[in-house]
C-alpha positions as CSV (number, residue, x, y, z in Angstrom):
1,M,3.1,-20.7,-8.5
2,Q,-0.1,-18.7,-8.0
3,F,-0.4,-20.0,-4.5
4,L,3.1,-18.6,-3.7
5,I,2.2,-15.2,-5.2
6,I,-1.0,-15.1,-3.1
7,L,1.0,-16.0,0.1
8,A,3.6,-13.3,-0.7
9,L,0.9,-10.7,-1.3
10,V,-0.8,-11.6,2.0
11,A,2.5,-11.3,3.8
12,L,3.2,-8.0,2.2
13,G,-0.2,-6.7,3.1
14,T,0.3,-7.6,6.7
15,L,3.7,-6.0,6.7
16,K,2.3,-2.8,5.1
17,T,-0.5,-2.5,7.8
18,T,2.0,-3.1,10.6
19,L,4.4,-0.5,9.3
20,Q,1.6,1.9,8.5
21,G,0.5,1.9,12.2
22,R,4.0,2.4,13.5
23,I,4.9,5.1,11.0
24,S,1.6,6.9,11.5
25,K,2.0,7.1,15.2
26,K,5.6,8.3,15.1
27,Y,6.3,10.3,12.0
28,I,3.2,11.5,10.1
29,R,2.3,14.9,11.3
30,N,0.4,16.4,8.4
31,S,-1.2,15.6,5.0
32,Q,2.1,16.1,3.2
33,D,3.8,13.4,5.3
34,T,0.8,11.1,4.4
35,L,1.2,11.7,0.7
36,I,5.0,11.1,0.8
37,Y,4.4,7.8,2.8
38,N,1.8,6.7,0.3
39,A,4.0,7.5,-2.6
40,E,6.8,5.3,-1.0
41,V,4.3,2.5,-0.4
42,F,3.0,2.5,-4.0
43,A,6.6,2.7,-5.4
44,A,7.5,-0.4,-3.3
45,I,4.4,-2.2,-4.6
46,A,5.3,-1.2,-8.2
47,V,8.8,-2.7,-7.7
48,V,7.3,-6.0,-6.3
49,M,4.8,-6.3,-9.1
50,A,7.5,-5.5,-11.7
51,V,9.5,-8.5,-10.4
52,I,6.4,-10.7,-10.4
53,F,5.4,-9.7,-13.9
54,K,8.8,-9.6,-15.4
55,V,8.1,-12.5,-17.7
56,S,4.8,-11.2,-19.0
57,V,2.9,-7.9,-19.0
58,P,-0.5,-7.9,-17.3
59,D,-3.6,-7.2,-19.5
60,K,-5.5,-3.9,-19.6
61,T,-8.2,-5.1,-17.3
62,L,-5.8,-6.1,-14.5
63,V,-4.0,-2.7,-14.8
64,C,-7.4,-0.9,-14.5
65,F,-8.3,-2.9,-11.4
66,A,-4.9,-2.3,-9.9
67,L,-5.2,1.5,-10.4
68,A,-8.7,1.5,-8.9
69,G,-7.4,-0.5,-6.0
70,A,-4.5,1.9,-5.6
71,C,-6.9,4.9,-5.5
72,T,-9.1,3.4,-2.9
73,T,-6.1,2.4,-0.8
74,L,-4.8,5.9,-1.1
75,I,-8.0,7.3,0.3
76,F,-8.1,4.7,3.1
77,Q,-4.4,5.2,4.1
78,S,-4.8,9.0,4.1
79,T,-7.8,9.0,6.3
80,Y,-6.4,6.2,8.6
81,S,-3.1,8.0,9.0
82,V,-4.9,11.2,10.0
83,A,-7.0,9.2,12.5
84,L,-3.9,7.5,14.0
85,S,-2.1,10.7,14.3
86,T,-4.8,12.0,16.6
87,G,-4.8,9.0,18.9
88,P,-5.9,5.4,19.1
89,V,-8.6,4.3,16.7
90,S,-10.0,1.3,18.6
């Protein structure tokens, strides 16, 4: 079961990155757009995790690590979206 969860999370991560690139190039024009996009991404992640953890509640340590990961992802996505809106990054 854990293997399937890991595969699903990898697939979701790939999908998120692909969508982020496409959305950043077409729709994100300012920092408010970036914040709205990030809120939508984190809401989707929360829904997926709620489905995964519907049987049991994760412990406090896992929640703390998830929040730390969310904060670092927010910083990354914000800066990456701004960079993509100005042109290619590679």
